[in-house]
C-alpha positions as CSV (number, residue, x, y, z in Angstrom):
1,M,95.0,73.6,87.8
2,S,95.5,75.6,91.0
3,P,97.0,74.1,94.1
4,R,94.8,72.6,96.8
5,C,95.0,72.9,100.5
6,P,96.4,69.5,101.8
7,H,94.2,69.7,104.9
8,C,90.7,70.5,103.5
9,Q,91.3,70.0,99.7
10,H,89.9,73.4,98.6
11,T,91.4,75.1,95.6
12,L,93.4,78.2,96.4
13,S,93.7,81.0,93.8
14,A,96.7,83.1,93.0
15,W,94.9,86.1,94.3
16,R,95.2,84.7,97.8
17,A,99.0,84.5,97.4
18,L,99.2,88.0,96.2
19,L,97.4,89.3,99.3
20,T,99.8,87.8,101.8
21,W,102.9,89.7,102.9
22,R,105.0,86.7,103.5
23,Y,106.2,85.1,100.2
24,H,106.7,81.6,101.7
25,T,103.6,81.0,103.7
26,L,99.9,81.7,103.5
27,S,96.7,80.6,105.3
28,C,93.8,78.7,103.8
29,P,90.7,80.9,103.8
30,Y,88.5,77.8,104.4
31,C,90.2,75.9,107.3
32,Q,92.7,78.6,108.5
33,Q,95.6,76.1,108.2
34,T,99.0,77.8,107.7
35,L,100.5,76.5,104.5
36,Q,104.0,76.6,103.3
37,I,104.8,77.3,99.6
38,N,107.6,74.9,98.5
39,R,110.4,76.5,96.5
40,P,109.2,80.2,96.7
41,K,112.6,81.8,96.2
42,P,113.0,81.2,92.5
43,L,109.6,83.0,91.9
44,A,110.6,85.9,94.1
45,W,114.0,86.2,92.6
46,A,112.7,86.0,89.0
47,G,110.1,88.7,89.8
48,A,112.7,91.0,91.4
49,T,115.2,90.5,88.5
50,L,112.7,91.1,85.8
51,G,111.3,94.1,87.6
52,L,114.7,95.6,88.0
53,L,115.5,95.1,84.3
54,T,112.1,96.5,83.3
55,G,112.5,99.5,85.6
56,L,116.0,100.2,84.3
57,L,114.7,100.1,80.7
58,C,111.9,102.5,81.5
59,A,113.9,104.8,83.7
60,E,115.5,106.7,80.9
61,Q,112.1,108.1,80.0
62,H,110.9,108.8,83.6
63,P,111.4,112.4,84.7
64,D,111.6,111.6,88.5
65,G,114.5,109.2,88.2
66,P,114.8,105.4,88.0
67,W,113.3,104.4,91.4
68,P,109.6,104.8,90.7
69,A,110.0,102.9,87.4
70,I,111.9,100.2,89.1
71,A,109.3,99.8,91.9
72,V,106.4,99.7,89.5
73,G,108.1,97.4,87.1
74,G,109.1,95.0,89.9
75,L,105.6,94.9,91.3
76,L,104.0,94.3,87.9
77,C,106.5,91.6,86.9
78,Y,106.0,89.9,90.3
79,V,102.2,89.9,89.8
80,V,102.4,88.5,86.3
81,L,104.9,85.8,87.3
82,V,102.8,84.7,90.3
83,N,99.7,84.4,88.1
84,A,101.6,82.6,85.4
85,L,103.3,80.1,87.7
86,W,100.7,79.6,90.4
87,H,99.6,76.2,88.9
88,K,103.1,74.8,89.6
89,V,103.1,75.7,93.3
90,V,103.1,72.8,95.8
91,L,101.6,73.6,99.2
92,S,102.4,71.7,102.4
93,P,101.3,72.1,106.0
94,S,103.6,74.5,107.9
95,E,105.5,73.3,110.8
96,P,104.7,75.0,114.1
97,V,107.3,77.5,115.2
């Protein structure tokens, strides 16, 4: 089950989290409330680590060097992890800055 907005109770999809640039906050598309993702760092670190390892394994076969393989591998691993772990995310209202 996908997480719900604590303000309006609408279900938020993982696609919404992938479209945001900030890995720790996102806005609800229904009520425009800014939401904070609790414990986002393990997800980001896991994606970065798996992406780095995947890129390094694929870099030996890439003629342009390791960096394109590391970048693509990191992005793909992050997308897969967000989709796989999105149902465990807990959203809370963000405090005003």
